C-alpha positions in Angstrom: 16.3 21.6 11.5 17.9 18.3 12.8 19.7 19.2 16.0 19.5 17.6 19.4 16.8 20.0 20.6 14.6 20.1 17.5 11.2 18.3 17.7 11.0 15.5 15.2 9.4 16.3 11.9 9.2 13.6 9.3 7.6 13.7 5.9 6.0 11.3 3.5 6.3 12.9 0.0 5.1 10.6 -2.8 4.8 11.6 -6.5 1.5 9.7 -7.2 1.8 8.7 -10.8 -0.4 5.8 -10.1 -1.8 3.9 -7.1 0.5 3.9 -4.1 2.5 0.7 -3.8 4.0 -1.5 -1.2 7.3 0.4 -1.0 5.5 3.8 -0.7 3.3 2.6 2.1 6.0 0.9 4.1 7.9 4.3 4.0 4.7 6.1 5.0 4.2 3.6 7.8 7.7 4.1 9.1 7.4 7.8 8.9 4.1 7.8 10.8 5.4 5.3 13.4 8.6 7.3 14.0 6.6 10.5 14.4 4.2 8.9 16.9 7.0 7.1 18.8 8.9 10.4 19.3 6.0 12.6 19.8 6.9 14.4 16.6 5.0 15.6 13.5 4.1 13.6 10.5 4.0 15.7 7.4 2.2 14.5 4.2 3.5 16.4 1.1 2.5 15.7 -2.5 5.2 16.1 -5.1 3.1 16.8 -8.1 5.2 19.1 -10.3 5.2 16.5 -13.1 1.8 17.4 -14.3 2.0 15.1 -17.2 2.0 12.0 -14.9 0.6 13.1 -11.6 -3.1 13.6 -11.9 -5.8 15.0 -9.5 -7.2 11.5 -9.5 -4.0 9.9 -8.3 -3.5 12.6 -5.7 -7.0 12.0 -4.4 -6.4 8.2 -4.4 -3.2 8.7 -2.4 -5.0 10.7 0.2 -7.8 8.1 0.4 -5.3 5.3 0.8 -3.5 6.8 3.7 -6.8 7.5 5.4 -7.9 3.9 4.9 -4.7 2.6 6.4 -5.1 4.8 9.4 -1.9 6.8 8.7 -3.3 10.1 9.7 -1.0 13.1 9.1 -0.5 16.1 11.2 0.2 18.6 8.4 -0.7 18.2 4.7 -3.6 18.1 2.3 -7.1 18.6 3.9 -5.4 19.4 7.2 -3.2 22.4 6.5 -0.4 23.6 8.6 1.9 26.5 9.1 4.4 25.5 6.4 1.9 24.9 3.6 0.8 24.6 0.9 1.7 20.9 0.8 1.2 20.3 -2.9 4.4 21.3 -4.8 2.3 22.5 -7.7 1.2 25.3 -5.4 4.8 26.2 -4.5 6.3 26.9 -7.9 7.0 30.6 -7.1 9.0 29.5 -4.0 11.3 27.2 -6.1 11.8 29.9 -8.8 12.8 32.3 -6.1 15.4 30.0 -4.7 16.7 29.1 -8.1 17.3 32.8 -8.7 19.0 33.1 -5.4 21.4 30.3 -6.3 22.2 32.0 -9.6 22.8 35.4 -7.9 25.1 33.8 -5.4 27.1 31.9 -8.0 26.0 28.5 -6.6 24.2 27.8 -9.8 24.5 28.9 -13.5 22.7 28.8 -16.7 23.4 25.8 -19.0 22.6 26.1 -22.7 23.7 22.6 -23.7 21.1 20.7 -25.8 20.1 17.1 -25.1 21.9 16.0 -28.3 25.1 17.6 -27.2 24.9 16.2 -23.7 24.3 12.7 -25.1 27.2 12.9 -27.5 29.6 14.0 -24.7 28.3 11.2 -22.5 29.1 8.6 -25.2 32.6 10.1 -25.6 33.1 9.8 -21.8 32.1 6.2 -21.9 34.4 5.5 -24.8 37.3 7.1 -22.9 36.6 5.1 -19.7 35.5 8.3 -17.8 32.6 8.5 -15.4 29.6 9.7 -17.5 28.0 13.0 -16.4 27.9 16.7 -17.1 31.4 18.0 -18.0 30.9 21.6 -16.8 30.9 23.0 -20.4 28.7 26.0 -19.4 30.2 26.6 -15.9 32.2 29.7 -16.9 30.7 31.0 -20.1 31.8 34.5 -21.3 29.2 37.2 -22.1 29.9 36.6 -25.8 29.2 32.9 -25.6 26.0 33.5 -23.7 24.9 36.1 -26.3 25.7 33.6 -29.1 23.6 30.9 -27.4 20.7 33.2 -26.8 20.8 34.4 -30.4 20.4 30.8 -31.5 17.2 30.8 -29.5 18.5 28.4 -26.8 16.7 28.4 -23.5 18.9 27.5 -20.6 18.3 25.2 -17.6 19.6 26.1 -14.2 22.4 23.9 -13.0 23.9 23.6 -9.5 27.7 23.7 -9.1 29.1 20.7 -7.3 32.4 21.7 -5.5 35.5 19.5 -5.8 35.9 16.9 -3.1 33.3 14.6 -1.6 30.2 14.5 0.5 30.0 12.5 3.8 27.0 12.0 6.0 25.9 9.4 8.6 22.9 7.4 7.5 20.9 6.2 10.5 20.6 2.7 9.0 23.7 2.3 6.8 26.3 4.3 8.9 28.9 6.5 7.4 28.4 7.2 3.6 30.9 9.0 1.4 30.3 10.2 -2.2 33.2 11.3 -4.5 32.1 14.4 -6.4 33.8 13.0 -9.5 30.7 10.8 -9.7 28.2 13.6 -8.7 28.4 16.1 -11.5 26.7 19.5 -11.7 23.0 18.8 -11.7 19.9 20.5 -13.1 17.7 22.4 -10.7 15.1 23.9 -13.1 14.1 23.1 -16.6 14.3 25.7 -19.4 10.6 26.5 -18.9 11.3 27.3 -15.2 9.7 24.2 -13.8 11.7 22.7 -10.9 13.2 19.3 -10.8 12.9 16.9 -7.9 16.2 17.8 -6.3 15.4 21.5 -6.1 11.8 21.1 -4.9 12.4 18.3 -2.4 15.4 20.1 -0.7 13.8 23.5 -0.6 10.6 22.0 1.0 12.6 20.0 3.5 14.3 23.1 4.7 11.3 25.4 4.7 9.1 22.8 6.4 11.8 22.2 9.0 12.0 18.5 8.3 14.4 16.8 10.8 14.4 13.2 9.7 14.0 11.7 6.2 13.1 8.0 6.0 12.9 6.9 2.4 13.8 4.1 0.0 17.3 2.9 -0.7 16.9 3.8 -4.4 17.1 7.5 -3.4 20.4 7.1 -1.6 22.5 8.4 -4.5 20.5 11.6 -4.7 21.4 12.6 -1.1 24.7 14.4 -2.0 22.7 16.7 -4.3 20.2 17.5 -1.7 22.9 18.2 0.8 24.4 20.6 -1.7 21.1 22.5 -2.0 20.8 22.7 1.8 24.3 24.1 1.9 23.5 26.7 -0.8 20.4 27.7 1.2 22.7 28.5 4.2 21.9 25.4 6.3 24.8 24.4 8.5 25.8 20.7 8.3 24.9 20.1 11.9 21.3 21.2 11.1 20.8 19.0 8.0 18.0 16.6 8.2 19.0 13.1 9.3 18.7 10.4 6.6 17.6 6.8 6.9 17.5 4.8 3.7 15.2 1.8 3.9 16.1 -1.6 2.4 14.5 -2.7 -0.8 11.3 -4.8 -0.8 12.1 -7.8 -3.0 9.8 -10.3 -4.8 10.0 -14.0 -4.5 12.5 -14.1 -7.4 14.9 -11.9 -5.4 14.3 -9.0 -7.8 12.9 -5.7 -6.6 9.2 -6.0 -6.1 7.3 -5.0 -9.2 4.2 -5.8 -11.2 6.3 -8.5 -12.9 6.9 -10.6 -9.8 4.1 -9.6 -7.4 1.2 -7.4 -6.7 2.5 -4.0 -5.7 -0.5 -1.8 -5.6 -2.1 -1.2 -2.2 -5.4 -0.6 -4.1 -5.2 -4.3 -5.3 -4.9 -5.6 -1.7 -7.8 -3.4 -0.6 -10.0 -4.6 -3.4 -9.1 -8.2 -2.6 -10.3 -8.0 1.0 -7.1 -7.4 3.0 -7.6 -5.4 6.2 -5.6 -2.2 6.6 -4.3 -3.2 10.0 -3.0 -6.5 8.5 -1.3 -4.7 5.6 0.4 -2.3 8.1 1.3 -5.1 10.4 3.0 -7.1 7.6 4.7 -4.1 6.0 6.1 -3.0 9.4 7.9 -6.4 9.5 9.5 -5.9 6.1 12.8 -4.5 7.4 11.9 -3.9 11.0 11.4 -6.1 14.0 9.6 -5.3 17.3 11.8 -7.9 19.0 11.1 -11.3 20.5 10.2 -12.7 17.1 6.7 -11.2 17.3 4.6 -11.1 14.2 1.3 -9.9 15.5 1.5 -6.2 16.2 -1.2 -3.5 16.4 -0.9 0.0 15.1 -0.6 1.2 18.6 2.3 -1.2 19.3 4.1 -0.3 16.1 4.0 3.4 17.2 5.2 2.5 20.7 8.0 0.1 19.6 9.3 1.6 16.4 12.9 2.8 16.3 15.1 3.4 13.3 17.9 1.4 15.0 15.8 -1.8 14.6 15.5 -1.3 10.8 17.9 -3.7 9.0 20.2 -3.0 6.0 19.3 -6.1 4.0 16.5 -6.3 1.5 13.2 -7.7 2.7 11.3 -10.3 0.8 7.6 -9.9 0.3 5.8 -13.2 1.1 2.1 -13.3 0.1 1.5 -16.4 2.2 2.7 -14.5 5.3 0.5 -11.6 4.6 -2.5 -13.9 4.1 -1.8 -15.6 7.4 -1.6 -12.3 9.2 -4.8 -11.1 7.5 -6.6 -14.3 8.5 -5.5 -13.9 12.1 -6.7 -10.3 12.1 -10.1 -11.3 10.7 -10.5 -14.0 13.3 -9.8 -11.4 16.0 -12.5 -9.0 14.9 -15.8 -8.6 16.8 -18.6 -10.1 14.7 -20.3 -6.8 14.2 -17.1 -5.2 13.0 -16.4 -8.0 10.6 -19.9 -7.8 9.2 -19.5 -4.1 8.5 -16.2 -4.7 6.7 -17.8 -7.6 4.7 -20.8 -5.5 3.7 -19.1 -3.7 0.7 -18.0 -7.0 -0.7 -21.5 -8.4 -0.4 -22.9 -5.3 -2.1 -20.3 -5.6 -4.9 -21.5 -9.1 -5.4 -25.1 -7.8 -5.6 -26.1 -10.0 -2.7 -27.1 -7.0 -0.5 -28.5 -3.8 -1.8 -26.8 -0.4 -1.8 -29.1 0.6 1.1 -29.2 -2.7 3.1 -32.2 -3.5 5.1 -32.2 -4.2 8.8 -33.0 -7.8 8.1 -30.1 -8.1 5.7 -27.6 -6.7 8.2 -28.9 -8.9 10.9 -28.7 -12.0 8.6 -25.1 -11.0 7.8 -24.2 -10.7 11.5 -25.8 -14.0 12.2 -23.9 -15.7 9.4 -20.4 -14.3 10.1 -19.6 -16.7 13.0 -20.0 -19.6 10.5 -17.2 -18.5 8.3 -15.0 -16.3 10.5 -12.6 -19.1 11.4 -12.0 -20.2 7.8 -11.7 -17.0 5.6 -8.4 -15.4 4.8 -9.7 -12.3 3.1 -13.0 -10.3 3.1 -13.4 -11.0 -0.6 -14.0 -14.7 0.1 -17.1 -14.0 2.2 -19.6 -13.4 -0.6 -18.7 -16.8 -2.1 -19.4 -18.6 1.2 -22.5 -16.7 2.2 -24.1 -16.0 -1.1 -26.5 -19.0 -0.8 -28.2 -17.2 2.2 -28.8 -14.0 0.3 -29.7 -15.4 -3.1 -33.4 -15.6 -3.8 -34.8 -18.9 -5.0 -35.0 -17.5 -8.5 -31.3 -16.5 -8.5 -29.9 -19.4 -6.5 -27.6 -21.6 -8.6 -25.7 -24.8 -8.0 -22.0 -25.0 -9.0 -22.0 -27.3 -12.1 -18.8 -29.2 -11.0 -20.3 -29.8 -7.5 -23.5 -31.0 -9.0 -21.7 -33.4 -11.4 -19.6 -34.9 -8.6 -22.2 -35.1 -5.8 -25.8 -34.9 -7.2 -25.7 -38.3 -8.8 -28.6 -40.8 -9.0 -27.3 -42.3 -5.8 -28.0 -39.0 -4.0 -31.8 -39.1 -4.6 -32.5 -41.4 -1.6 -30.4 -39.1 0.6 -32.3 -36.0 -0.5 -35.7 -37.7 0.1 -34.6 -39.0 3.5 -33.4 -35.6 4.5 -36.7 -34.0 3.4 -38.7 -36.6 5.4 -36.6 -36.0 8.6 -36.5 -32.3 8.4 -40.3 -32.0 7.7 -41.0 -33.7 11.0 -39.0 -31.2 13.0 -41.0 -29.1 15.4 -38.1 -26.9 16.4 -35.8 -25.5 13.7 -32.5 -25.1 15.6 -29.0 -26.4 15.0 -29.0 -29.2 17.5 -32.4 -30.5 16.3 -31.4 -30.3 12.6 -28.1 -32.2 13.3 -29.8 -34.9 15.4 -32.5 -35.8 12.8 -30.1 -35.8 9.8 -27.6 -37.9 11.6 -30.3 -40.4 12.6 -31.9 -40.5 9.1 -28.7 -40.6 7.0 -26.1 -42.3 9.2 -28.2 -44.6 11.4 -31.1 -45.5 9.1 -29.3 -45.5 5.7 -26.0 -46.6 7.2 -23.9 -43.9 5.3 -20.6 -42.4 6.2 -20.8 -38.6 7.0 -19.0 -37.5 3.9 -21.4 -39.5 1.6 -24.4 -38.6 3.6 -24.1 -34.9 4.0 -22.5 -34.0 0.7 -25.7 -34.0 -1.4 -27.5 -32.0 1.3 -24.7 -29.5 1.4 -24.7 -28.9 -2.3 -28.5 -28.7 -2.4 -28.6 -26.1 0.3 -25.5 -24.0 -0.4 -24.8 -24.7 -4.1 -21.3 -25.9 -3.5 -19.2 -28.7 -2.0 -17.2 -26.2 -0.1 -19.4 -24.2 2.3 -20.0 -23.1 5.8 -21.0 -25.8 8.4 -24.1 -27.6 7.1 -26.3 -27.6 10.1 -25.8 -23.9 10.9 -26.4 -23.2 7.2 -29.7 -25.0 7.3 -30.7 -23.2 10.4 -29.9 -19.7 9.0 -31.5 -20.5 5.7 -34.7 -21.4 7.5 -37.2 -24.3 7.2 -39.2 -23.1 4.2 -36.2 -22.2 2.0 -34.2 -25.3 3.0 -37.1 -27.7 2.2 -37.7 -25.8 -1.1 -34.2 -26.4 -2.2 -34.2 -30.0 -1.2 -37.6 -30.6 -2.9 -36.3 -29.1 -6.1 -33.8 -32.0 -6.3 -36.0 -34.8 -5.0 
């Protein structure tokens, strides 16, 4: 376990009851980075004992999300490992065995209290100004009392005994932590049907999988004394307990914990809206940790090389969409053209601009077009809107009604006709030649300002007032298609 000579073993152990969210992935990222930084092992474990909420679909989505982000695990689903299986639903016999051991050793006992009885006693505790929690009613039942409960048909849960006193441990982020056991009552390990609760399964797995360091959210801090109690009952010495590091909350712009109410929390949402995995990891790494020197652009390799728990702060981190967008835009601009084209392809296909099986011509056209928009897009999802005019057939090409109303006025007719005349005379269809003849025809001969001169041509060619650079757009669209679009408005 966690002693000075143990190789580092960290685990990411989500309960995927939906898409993994920002907080999940920041934890996974820190786990991955700590393992890579220390030369340790990154364990991916699925906590899926709640079969009513954790579905195979969500488990598969969690696996896919980690792969997409580049957070490859060393042990876990699809990889295996010596301490598997790594789905808790496959380990139920292990938990049942340990629950029985705790019962046999007197560390745990059967509790026959009903939910109604527990709730009534909690209300009485509140009224008396006492800390609410289990009052130990079933701690020392006589044989006669047990028989009476069983004759009533009551099925007991397994409850762990918390000793008197307190629990202290050193959190790697928050320092010395102490919990008075008056506020940590005896807790349930297994339900009446034998299924394990989180505290039993997570602690047993941490011990058997030889986890040395646990990096997780601050919301789980209060459960730590219970886990330490299970470690102790398993015979683990305090000096061999895993080391804990509880990460600060991620807050929304309203200073409340990030949730669907005050921000987008699902990583699947960011993926579908064209954010790059390396941008997401870059930004999430900065939510609570700093590489030093006020750096904001860090690669995955740099995160792994620089990450230390000591540089993780205690204070909540605020999620800033504008900052994520800025980082994403920077990452897009830094990509090689071929790479960006490949990443844009699924979005072009989703917009039905390129087929499921793209042709060589379509791929080449996309690569040729990427440099026009690479400096101006923030997300991949913006690319179809900017390049759609190149891939639309003349039958499907449309002009934005608002752009048409504002720009394609009667005054635009002479501009369109002058453009057709100038472009028709071109012998070489290249960017420089296109720019030269249009500037001569519209600025010099018609005496127009650039905004007024080129606006109607832009809308005619691209279908919108906001578009990639005009001359490059004409060049890539080609002579025949460009003149056809202009003639349609002449």
